C-alpha positions as CSV (number, residue, x, y, z in Angstrom):
1,M,-70.5,-33.2,-15.2
2,S,-70.1,-36.9,-14.5
3,L,-72.3,-38.8,-12.1
4,L,-69.3,-39.5,-9.8
5,T,-68.5,-35.8,-9.7
6,S,-72.1,-35.0,-8.9
7,L,-72.3,-37.5,-6.1
8,M,-69.0,-36.3,-4.6
9,R,-70.2,-32.8,-4.8
10,A,-73.4,-33.6,-3.0
11,G,-71.3,-35.2,-0.2
12,T,-68.8,-32.5,0.2
13,S,-70.4,-29.2,-0.8
14,F,-72.4,-29.0,2.5
15,Q,-69.1,-29.0,4.4
16,Q,-67.6,-26.4,2.2
17,A,-70.7,-24.2,2.4
18,T,-70.6,-24.5,6.2
19,E,-66.9,-23.4,6.3
20,N,-67.9,-20.3,4.3
21,R,-70.8,-19.4,6.5
22,A,-68.6,-17.5,9.0
23,A,-67.0,-15.4,6.3
24,Q,-70.3,-14.6,4.7
25,K,-71.8,-13.6,8.1
26,A,-68.8,-11.3,8.8
27,A,-69.2,-9.7,5.4
28,T,-72.9,-9.1,6.0
29,Q,-72.3,-7.5,9.4
30,A,-69.6,-5.2,7.9
31,N,-72.1,-4.0,5.3
32,A,-74.9,-3.6,7.8
33,G,-74.4,0.2,8.0
34,A,-74.8,0.8,4.3
35,D,-77.6,2.8,2.8
36,V,-81.0,0.9,3.2
37,E,-82.1,1.5,-0.4
38,K,-78.7,0.5,-1.8
39,S,-78.8,-2.6,0.3
40,A,-82.3,-3.5,-0.7
41,S,-81.4,-3.0,-4.4
42,A,-78.3,-5.3,-4.0
43,D,-80.4,-7.9,-2.3
44,S,-82.9,-7.8,-5.1
45,D,-80.1,-8.3,-7.7
46,S,-78.8,-11.2,-5.6
47,V,-82.1,-12.9,-5.5
48,T,-82.4,-12.5,-9.3
49,I,-79.0,-14.1,-9.9
50,N,-79.0,-16.8,-7.3
51,G,-82.7,-17.4,-7.3
52,G,-82.8,-18.8,-10.8
53,E,-82.5,-22.3,-9.5
54,T,-85.8,-22.0,-7.5
55,H,-87.7,-22.1,-10.8
56,K,-86.6,-25.6,-11.4
57,A,-89.0,-28.5,-10.8
58,S,-87.0,-29.6,-7.8
59,S,-88.1,-26.4,-5.9
60,K,-91.6,-27.8,-5.8
61,L,-90.7,-31.1,-4.1
62,S,-92.6,-31.8,-0.9
63,V,-89.6,-32.8,1.2
64,N,-91.5,-32.6,4.5
65,S,-94.1,-35.0,3.2
66,F,-91.3,-37.4,2.2
67,K,-89.8,-37.2,5.6
68,Q,-93.1,-38.0,7.3
69,N,-93.4,-41.2,5.1
70,V,-89.9,-42.3,6.0
71,G,-90.4,-41.4,9.6
72,Q,-93.3,-43.9,10.0
73,D,-91.2,-46.8,8.8
74,H,-88.2,-45.6,10.8
75,A,-90.3,-45.6,14.0
76,F,-91.7,-49.0,13.3
77,V,-88.3,-50.6,12.7
78,K,-86.8,-48.9,15.8
79,D,-89.7,-50.0,18.0
80,T,-89.5,-53.6,16.7
81,L,-85.8,-53.8,17.5
82,R,-86.4,-52.3,21.0
83,H,-89.0,-54.9,21.7
84,K,-86.6,-57.7,20.6
85,L,-84.0,-56.4,23.1
86,A,-86.6,-56.6,25.8
87,E,-87.9,-60.0,24.7
88,Y,-84.5,-61.6,25.0
89,G,-83.5,-59.8,28.2
90,L,-80.8,-57.7,26.6
91,N,-79.6,-54.2,27.7
92,P,-82.0,-51.7,26.1
93,A,-78.9,-49.6,25.2
94,T,-77.4,-52.4,23.2
95,R,-76.1,-51.1,19.9
96,I,-77.5,-52.9,16.9
97,A,-76.9,-52.5,13.1
98,V,-79.3,-54.4,10.9
99,S,-78.6,-55.0,7.2
100,R,-79.4,-57.6,4.6
101,K,-77.3,-60.4,3.3
102,E,-77.0,-61.1,-0.4
103,S,-79.6,-63.8,0.2
104,G,-82.1,-61.2,1.4
105,D,-82.0,-62.5,5.0
106,F,-81.3,-60.1,7.8
107,S,-77.9,-59.8,9.4
108,I,-77.4,-58.3,12.9
109,N,-74.2,-56.7,14.1
110,A,-74.3,-56.4,17.9
111,L,-72.6,-57.4,21.1
112,M,-74.8,-60.3,22.3
113,P,-74.6,-64.1,22.5
114,E,-74.4,-65.8,19.1
115,S,-77.4,-67.9,19.7
116,T,-79.5,-64.8,20.6
117,R,-78.3,-62.9,17.6
118,Q,-79.2,-65.8,15.3
119,Q,-82.7,-66.1,16.9
120,I,-83.4,-62.4,16.5
121,E,-82.3,-62.6,12.8
122,K,-84.7,-65.5,12.4
123,D,-87.5,-63.6,14.1
124,L,-87.0,-60.6,11.8
125,D,-86.9,-62.8,8.7
126,N,-90.3,-64.2,9.7
127,N,-91.8,-60.7,10.4
128,K,-93.5,-59.7,7.2
129,A,-94.3,-56.1,8.4
130,F,-90.7,-55.6,9.4
131,R,-89.3,-56.9,6.1
132,Q,-91.6,-54.5,4.2
133,A,-90.8,-51.5,6.3
134,F,-87.1,-52.2,6.2
135,G,-87.3,-52.6,2.4
136,R,-88.9,-49.3,2.0
137,L,-86.5,-47.6,4.3
138,S,-83.5,-49.0,2.4
139,V,-84.5,-47.1,-0.7
140,N,-86.5,-44.1,0.6
141,E,-84.2,-43.0,3.4
142,P,-81.1,-42.4,1.3
143,T,-83.2,-40.7,-1.3
144,V,-84.8,-38.3,1.1
145,S,-81.5,-37.5,2.7
146,F,-79.9,-36.8,-0.7
147,V,-82.8,-34.6,-1.9
148,D,-83.0,-32.7,1.4
149,T,-79.3,-31.9,1.4
150,A,-79.2,-30.9,-2.3
151,L,-82.2,-28.6,-1.9
152,R,-80.8,-27.0,1.3
153,L,-77.5,-26.2,-0.5
154,N,-79.4,-24.8,-3.5
155,Q,-81.6,-22.5,-1.4
156,A,-78.9,-21.3,0.9
157,Y,-75.9,-21.0,-1.5
158,G,-77.2,-21.4,-5.0
159,V,-75.4,-24.8,-5.3
160,S,-77.0,-26.8,-8.0
161,N,-76.8,-30.6,-8.3
162,S,-77.0,-32.3,-11.7
163,V,-78.0,-35.7,-10.1
164,L,-81.1,-34.1,-8.5
165,D,-81.9,-32.4,-11.8
166,Q,-81.8,-35.9,-13.5
167,M,-84.1,-37.3,-10.8
168,V,-86.8,-34.7,-11.0
169,S,-89.5,-34.6,-13.7
170,E,-91.0,-31.4,-15.0
171,N,-94.3,-33.0,-14.4
172,Q,-94.9,-32.9,-10.7
173,Q,-97.3,-35.8,-11.0
174,F,-94.3,-38.0,-11.4
175,N,-92.3,-36.7,-8.5
176,G,-93.7,-38.8,-5.7
177,L,-91.3,-40.4,-3.3
178,Q,-91.4,-43.7,-5.0
179,D,-90.7,-42.1,-8.3
180,L,-87.6,-40.3,-7.0
181,A,-86.4,-43.3,-5.0
182,H,-86.5,-45.4,-8.1
183,R,-84.6,-42.9,-10.2
184,Y,-82.0,-42.3,-7.4
185,D,-81.5,-46.0,-6.9
186,S,-80.9,-46.4,-10.7
187,L,-78.4,-43.6,-10.7
188,R,-76.5,-45.0,-7.7
189,K,-76.4,-48.5,-9.4
190,N,-75.1,-47.0,-12.6
191,A,-72.4,-45.1,-10.6
192,G,-70.9,-48.3,-9.5
193,A,-69.5,-49.3,-6.1
194,T,-66.2,-47.5,-6.5
195,A,-67.9,-44.2,-7.4
196,L,-70.2,-44.5,-4.4
197,E,-67.3,-45.1,-2.0
198,A,-65.4,-42.1,-3.4
199,A,-68.5,-40.0,-2.9
200,G,-68.8,-41.1,0.7
201,Q,-72.0,-43.2,0.1
202,N,-72.7,-46.8,0.9
203,R,-74.7,-49.0,-1.5
204,Q,-75.7,-51.4,1.3
205,Y,-78.3,-49.9,3.7
206,A,-78.1,-50.5,7.4
207,F,-80.4,-49.4,10.2
208,S,-78.6,-48.5,13.4
209,L,-80.2,-48.5,16.9
210,N,-78.6,-46.8,19.9
211,T,-75.7,-45.4,18.0
212,R,-74.6,-41.9,17.7
213,V,-74.6,-41.4,14.0
């Protein structure tokens, strides 16, 4: 399976699985009156067949721990932006999207006076803690999102993902968040911009505040 196919599958399989949920639920309810022992036997067979993926190294990943690490940086970046809105007397509900230019400086997309936007960008550029937190988020957040979705699909529907398999080491010592983030970033870079767009993924990371995404 090509990397493009795997990335596209990760982006679309969750939707497909959701659409099949209703049909699967109806089938389960229809069989609810079957003999208990027969049902238990069937369930056991199902687990044996579909549960093979759970023995992979990816089943041992500590996704909740990854989310906690990302959550700390996410909260810091969000609070920093909220304080900037208050500092410059802007509406606290102002929608802001923060990304990085090719030069590495911050770029803000928001409805505000141009002079204020430029000043906030300058403030963020000079904020070392913010730069570091944003830098970690730009790599870690897409990684955790991908891993979490891939594992949920695997556990719920037996849907495997070859990209996840390439990312995870058989040695759990090398499956920390930074390890996975580095491998995922490399795979995304090798996929190319066209492949990422086709898979519904964006190479450039942007943090959004006060948006319904």
